[in-house]
ZAVO-261015 format. One record per residue: residue number from 1; residue in three letters; chain; x, y, z of N, C-alpha, C, CB in turn. Coordinates in steps of 0.02 Angstrom, whole numbers, plus 50000, padded with zeros to 5 digits. Glycine has a CB too. Example, Ala and Ser with C-alpha at 12.3 -4.5 7.8 and 13.67 -1.06 7.14 Angstrom:
2
+-----+-----+----+-------+-------+-------+-------+-------+-------+-------+-------+-------+-------+-------+-------+
!   i !  aa ! ch !  n_px !  n_py !  n_pz ! ca_px ! ca_py ! ca_pz !  c_px !  c_py !  c_pz ! cb_px ! cb_py ! cb_pz !
+-----+-----+----+-------+-------+-------+-------+-------+-------+-------+-------+-------+-------+-------+-------+
!   1 ! ALA !  A ! 50660 ! 49716 ! 50390 ! 50615 ! 49775 ! 50390 ! 50660 ! 49835 ! 50390 ! 50565 ! 49776 ! 50452 !
!   2 ! SER !  A ! 50642 ! 49888 ! 50354 ! 50684 ! 49947 ! 50357 ! 50645 ! 50002 ! 50394 ! 50704 ! 49970 ! 50286 !
+-----+-----+----+-------+-------+-------+-------+-------+-------+-------+-------+-------+-------+-------+-------+
END
This chain:
72
+-----+-----+----+-------+-------+-------+-------+-------+-------+-------+-------+-------+-------+-------+-------+
!   i !  aa ! ch !  n_px !  n_py !  n_pz ! ca_px ! ca_py ! ca_pz !  c_px !  c_py !  c_pz ! cb_px ! cb_py ! cb_pz !
+-----+-----+----+-------+-------+-------+-------+-------+-------+-------+-------+-------+-------+-------+-------+
!   1 ! MET !  A ! 50475 ! 50467 ! 50081 ! 50410 ! 50463 ! 50113 ! 50410 ! 50505 ! 50176 ! 50392 ! 50390 ! 50129 !
!   2 ! SER !  A ! 50405 ! 50569 ! 50166 ! 50409 ! 50613 ! 50223 ! 50340 ! 50634 ! 50250 ! 50448 ! 50674 ! 50206 !
!   3 ! PHE !  A ! 50286 ! 50613 ! 50218 ! 50220 ! 50628 ! 50244 ! 50210 ! 50588 ! 50308 ! 50164 ! 50613 ! 50192 !
!   4 ! PRO !  A ! 50184 ! 50620 ! 50361 ! 50175 ! 50585 ! 50425 ! 50137 ! 50519 ! 50418 ! 50139 ! 50630 ! 50474 !
!   5 ! GLY !  A ! 50167 ! 50467 ! 50442 ! 50136 ! 50401 ! 50441 ! 50152 ! 50358 ! 50380 ! 50063 ! 50408 ! 50446 !
!   6 ! ALA !  A ! 50176 ! 50389 ! 50326 ! 50189 ! 50351 ! 50265 ! 50246 ! 50301 ! 50275 ! 50206 ! 50399 ! 50207 !
!   7 ! HIS !  A ! 50300 ! 50323 ! 50305 ! 50357 ! 50279 ! 50315 ! 50338 ! 50220 ! 50360 ! 50417 ! 50317 ! 50345 !
!   8 ! GLU !  A ! 50304 ! 50235 ! 50414 ! 50284 ! 50182 ! 50461 ! 50238 ! 50131 ! 50427 ! 50248 ! 50212 ! 50522 !
!   9 ! LEU !  A ! 50193 ! 50156 ! 50386 ! 50148 ! 50111 ! 50349 ! 50187 ! 50068 ! 50300 ! 50094 ! 50151 ! 50312 !
!  10 ! SER !  A ! 50236 ! 50098 ! 50266 ! 50275 ! 50061 ! 50217 ! 50320 ! 50009 ! 50248 ! 50318 ! 50110 ! 50177 !
!  11 ! GLU !  A ! 50332 ! 50014 ! 50313 ! 50375 ! 49966 ! 50348 ! 50336 ! 49910 ! 50382 ! 50417 ! 50002 ! 50398 !
!  12 ! HIS !  A ! 50271 ! 49908 ! 50373 ! 50232 ! 49853 ! 50401 ! 50253 ! 49789 ! 50366 ! 50154 ! 49866 ! 50393 !
!  13 ! PRO !  A ! 50262 ! 49735 ! 50403 ! 50286 ! 49672 ! 50372 ! 50245 ! 49647 ! 50312 ! 50287 ! 49618 ! 50424 !
!  14 ! LYS !  A ! 50180 ! 49656 ! 50314 ! 50139 ! 49632 ! 50258 ! 50149 ! 49677 ! 50197 ! 50064 ! 49630 ! 50277 !
!  15 ! ILE !  A ! 50159 ! 49742 ! 50208 ! 50172 ! 49788 ! 50152 ! 50240 ! 49772 ! 50122 ! 50169 ! 49862 ! 50176 !
!  16 ! ILE !  A ! 50289 ! 49760 ! 50164 ! 50356 ! 49742 ! 50140 ! 50352 ! 49678 ! 50098 ! 50405 ! 49732 ! 50199 !
!  17 ! ALA !  A ! 50316 ! 49628 ! 50123 ! 50310 ! 49565 ! 50086 ! 50277 ! 49575 ! 50018 ! 50268 ! 49514 ! 50127 !
!  18 ! LEU !  A ! 50225 ! 49616 ! 50015 ! 50192 ! 49630 ! 49951 ! 50238 ! 49669 ! 49905 ! 50127 ! 49669 ! 49962 !
!  19 ! ARG !  A ! 50274 ! 49717 ! 49932 ! 50319 ! 49758 ! 49892 ! 50375 ! 49716 ! 49862 ! 50349 ! 49815 ! 49935 !
!  20 ! ASN !  A ! 50397 ! 49665 ! 49898 ! 50452 ! 49622 ! 49875 ! 50429 ! 49562 ! 49833 ! 50491 ! 49597 ! 49934 !
!  21 ! ASP !  A ! 50365 ! 49554 ! 49825 ! 50337 ! 49496 ! 49789 ! 50337 ! 49510 ! 49714 ! 50265 ! 49480 ! 49814 !
!  22 ! GLN !  A ! 50374 ! 49469 ! 49676 ! 50379 ! 49479 ! 49604 ! 50313 ! 49470 ! 49568 ! 50431 ! 49431 ! 49575 !
!  23 ! ASP !  A ! 50272 ! 49422 ! 49590 ! 50207 ! 49411 ! 49559 ! 50162 ! 49472 ! 49567 ! 50173 ! 49349 ! 49589 !
!  24 ! ILE !  A ! 50162 ! 49500 ! 49627 ! 50122 ! 49560 ! 49640 ! 50147 ! 49618 ! 49597 ! 50125 ! 49579 ! 49716 !
!  25 ! SER !  A ! 50213 ! 49626 ! 49593 ! 50242 ! 49679 ! 49552 ! 50222 ! 49672 ! 49479 ! 50319 ! 49679 ! 49558 !
!  26 ! GLN !  A ! 50223 ! 49610 ! 49454 ! 50204 ! 49598 ! 49384 ! 50130 ! 49615 ! 49373 ! 50216 ! 49525 ! 49366 !
!  27 ! MET !  A ! 50088 ! 49594 ! 49419 ! 50016 ! 49610 ! 49411 ! 50006 ! 49686 ! 49410 ! 49976 ! 49578 ! 49469 !
!  28 ! LEU !  A ! 50040 ! 49721 ! 49454 ! 50035 ! 49794 ! 49454 ! 50060 ! 49824 ! 49389 ! 50074 ! 49824 ! 49513 !
!  29 ! GLY !  A ! 50118 ! 49801 ! 49367 ! 50148 ! 49827 ! 49306 ! 50107 ! 49814 ! 49244 ! 50216 ! 49797 ! 49297 !
!  30 ! GLN !  A ! 50072 ! 49758 ! 49244 ! 50030 ! 49739 ! 49187 ! 49957 ! 49761 ! 49196 ! 50033 ! 49664 ! 49176 !
!  31 ! ARG !  A ! 49944 ! 49796 ! 49250 ! 49877 ! 49823 ! 49266 ! 49824 ! 49768 ! 49268 ! 49857 ! 49875 ! 49214 !
!  32 ! ARG !  A ! 49843 ! 49712 ! 49296 ! 49797 ! 49656 ! 49304 ! 49762 ! 49664 ! 49372 ! 49834 ! 49586 ! 49299 !
!  33 ! LEU !  A ! 49722 ! 49717 ! 49377 ! 49694 ! 49737 ! 49441 ! 49643 ! 49688 ! 49469 ! 49661 ! 49804 ! 49433 !
!  34 ! LEU !  A ! 49602 ! 49658 ! 49427 ! 49553 ! 49610 ! 49452 ! 49590 ! 49550 ! 49483 ! 49506 ! 49586 ! 49396 !
!  35 ! GLU !  A ! 49640 ! 49526 ! 49448 ! 49681 ! 49471 ! 49474 ! 49715 ! 49491 ! 49540 ! 49735 ! 49450 ! 49422 !
!  36 ! LEU !  A ! 49738 ! 49553 ! 49542 ! 49774 ! 49578 ! 49600 ! 49728 ! 49579 ! 49661 ! 49801 ! 49648 ! 49586 !
!  37 ! ILE !  A ! 49668 ! 49606 ! 49654 ! 49624 ! 49610 ! 49713 ! 49596 ! 49543 ! 49734 ! 49567 ! 49659 ! 49699 !
!  38 ! GLN !  A ! 49602 ! 49492 ! 49691 ! 49580 ! 49425 ! 49708 ! 49637 ! 49382 ! 49735 ! 49549 ! 49392 ! 49648 !
!  39 ! ASP !  A ! 49698 ! 49409 ! 49734 ! 49756 ! 49370 ! 49756 ! 49754 ! 49359 ! 49832 ! 49821 ! 49406 ! 49736 !
!  40 ! PRO !  A ! 49765 ! 49297 ! 49854 ! 49762 ! 49281 ! 49926 ! 49811 ! 49323 ! 49968 ! 49778 ! 49208 ! 49936 !
!  41 ! ARG !  A ! 49867 ! 49343 ! 49940 ! 49915 ! 49384 ! 49979 ! 49887 ! 49453 ! 49991 ! 49982 ! 49388 ! 49942 !
!  42 ! ILE !  A ! 49853 ! 49481 ! 49942 ! 49821 ! 49547 ! 49950 ! 49763 ! 49541 ! 50000 ! 49796 ! 49574 ! 49882 !
!  43 ! ILE !  A ! 49723 ! 49489 ! 49992 ! 49666 ! 49478 ! 50037 ! 49690 ! 49469 ! 50109 ! 49625 ! 49417 ! 50014 !
!  44 ! ASP !  A ! 49744 ! 49432 ! 50117 ! 49772 ! 49421 ! 50184 ! 49794 ! 49488 ! 50215 ! 49832 ! 49373 ! 50181 !
!  45 ! ALA !  A ! 49827 ! 49529 ! 50176 ! 49849 ! 49595 ! 50202 ! 49789 ! 49638 ! 50218 ! 49895 ! 49630 ! 50150 !
!  46 ! ALA !  A ! 49739 ! 49637 ! 50175 ! 49679 ! 49679 ! 50185 ! 49640 ! 49657 ! 50247 ! 49634 ! 49676 ! 50125 !
!  47 ! ASN !  A ! 49645 ! 49594 ! 50265 ! 49610 ! 49568 ! 50323 ! 49650 ! 49571 ! 50387 ! 49589 ! 49497 ! 50311 !
!  48 ! ASP !  A ! 49712 ! 49594 ! 50384 ! 49754 ! 49600 ! 50443 ! 49729 ! 49658 ! 50487 ! 49829 ! 49611 ! 50423 !
!  49 ! PRO !  A ! 49708 ! 49644 ! 50549 ! 49679 ! 49696 ! 50591 ! 49726 ! 49755 ! 50604 ! 49657 ! 49666 ! 50656 !
!  50 ! ASP !  A ! 49789 ! 49741 ! 50616 ! 49837 ! 49794 ! 50629 ! 49848 ! 49838 ! 50568 ! 49904 ! 49764 ! 50652 !
!  51 ! LEU !  A ! 49857 ! 49807 ! 50511 ! 49868 ! 49845 ! 50449 ! 49805 ! 49884 ! 50431 ! 49887 ! 49798 ! 50391 !
!  52 ! ARG !  A ! 49748 ! 49853 ! 50439 ! 49684 ! 49888 ! 50425 ! 49676 ! 49950 ! 50469 ! 49625 ! 49840 ! 50435 !
!  53 ! ALA !  A ! 49692 ! 49943 ! 50533 ! 49688 ! 50001 ! 50579 ! 49735 ! 50056 ! 50558 ! 49703 ! 49979 ! 50651 !
!  54 ! ARG !  A ! 49796 ! 50038 ! 50538 ! 49844 ! 50088 ! 50516 ! 49821 ! 50123 ! 50452 ! 49913 ! 50056 ! 50504 !
!  55 ! LEU !  A ! 49793 ! 50085 ! 50406 ! 49768 ! 50114 ! 50344 ! 49709 ! 50161 ! 50356 ! 49747 ! 50059 ! 50295 !
!  56 ! LYS !  A ! 49666 ! 50143 ! 50403 ! 49609 ! 50186 ! 50418 ! 49631 ! 50253 ! 50448 ! 49561 ! 50151 ! 50467 !
!  57 ! LYS !  A ! 49686 ! 50252 ! 50485 ! 49712 ! 50314 ! 50516 ! 49750 ! 50357 ! 50465 ! 49757 ! 50297 ! 50574 !
!  58 ! PHE !  A ! 49774 ! 50327 ! 50412 ! 49816 ! 50362 ! 50363 ! 49772 ! 50405 ! 50318 ! 49857 ! 50313 ! 50321 !
!  59 ! ASP !  A ! 49788 ! 50469 ! 50312 ! 49749 ! 50516 ! 50271 ! 49778 ! 50516 ! 50200 ! 49751 ! 50588 ! 50301 !
!  60 ! LEU !  A ! 49750 ! 50473 ! 50157 ! 49775 ! 50465 ! 50089 ! 49767 ! 50529 ! 50048 ! 49739 ! 50407 ! 50055 !
!  61 ! ASN !  A ! 49710 ! 50562 ! 50055 ! 49700 ! 50624 ! 50017 ! 49751 ! 50677 ! 50036 ! 49629 ! 50652 ! 50030 !
!  62 ! ALA !  A ! 49765 ! 50685 ! 50100 ! 49816 ! 50733 ! 50121 ! 49885 ! 50713 ! 50096 ! 49816 ! 50739 ! 50198 !
!  63 ! ALA !  A ! 49899 ! 50648 ! 50096 ! 49964 ! 50624 ! 50072 ! 49972 ! 50638 ! 49997 ! 49972 ! 50549 ! 50086 !
!  64 ! LEU !  A ! 49919 ! 50627 ! 49959 ! 49922 ! 50641 ! 49887 ! 49929 ! 50715 ! 49873 ! 49859 ! 50614 ! 49852 !
!  65 ! THR !  A ! 49894 ! 50756 ! 49911 ! 49900 ! 50829 ! 49904 ! 49971 ! 50850 ! 49921 ! 49850 ! 50865 ! 49950 !
!  66 ! TYR !  A ! 49998 ! 50823 ! 49974 ! 50066 ! 50838 ! 49995 ! 50116 ! 50819 ! 49940 ! 50084 ! 50801 ! 50061 !
!  67 ! ALA !  A ! 50107 ! 50760 ! 49912 ! 50153 ! 50736 ! 49860 ! 50150 ! 50778 ! 49797 ! 50138 ! 50663 ! 49843 !
!  68 ! THR !  A ! 50090 ! 50799 ! 49777 ! 50085 ! 50838 ! 49716 ! 50110 ! 50910 ! 49726 ! 50013 ! 50840 ! 49692 !
!  69 ! GLN !  A ! 50101 ! 50937 ! 49785 ! 50126 ! 51005 ! 49799 ! 50202 ! 51005 ! 49803 ! 50097 ! 51031 ! 49865 !
!  70 ! LYS !  A ! 50230 ! 50951 ! 49829 ! 50302 ! 50946 ! 49836 ! 50336 ! 50943 ! 49768 ! 50321 ! 50885 ! 49878 !
!  71 ! GLN !  A ! 50304 ! 50914 ! 49718 ! 50333 ! 50907 ! 49651 ! 50331 ! 50972 ! 49612 ! 50296 ! 50853 ! 49613 !
!  72 ! GLN !  A ! 50289 ! 51018 ! 49630 ! 50282 ! 51081 ! 49592 ! 50336 ! 51130 ! 49608 ! 50215 ! 51112 ! 49605 !
+-----+-----+----+-------+-------+-------+-------+-------+-------+-------+-------+-------+-------+-------+-------+
END
């Protein structure tokens, strides 16, 4: 995660908790997206003011462009 801000975002405690949660991983793996966005743990993370501020500052489009260019 060498794109600026990606590592810091990935180390937020709520992101770490979601990443380590087996139920969340299963929902992602099984593409149970409706269930996922209704999950209280996801809602809690989405409502966290600090995490929300960090996500708003993160340029997802630039990160995706960076990632795809790096793979070529």
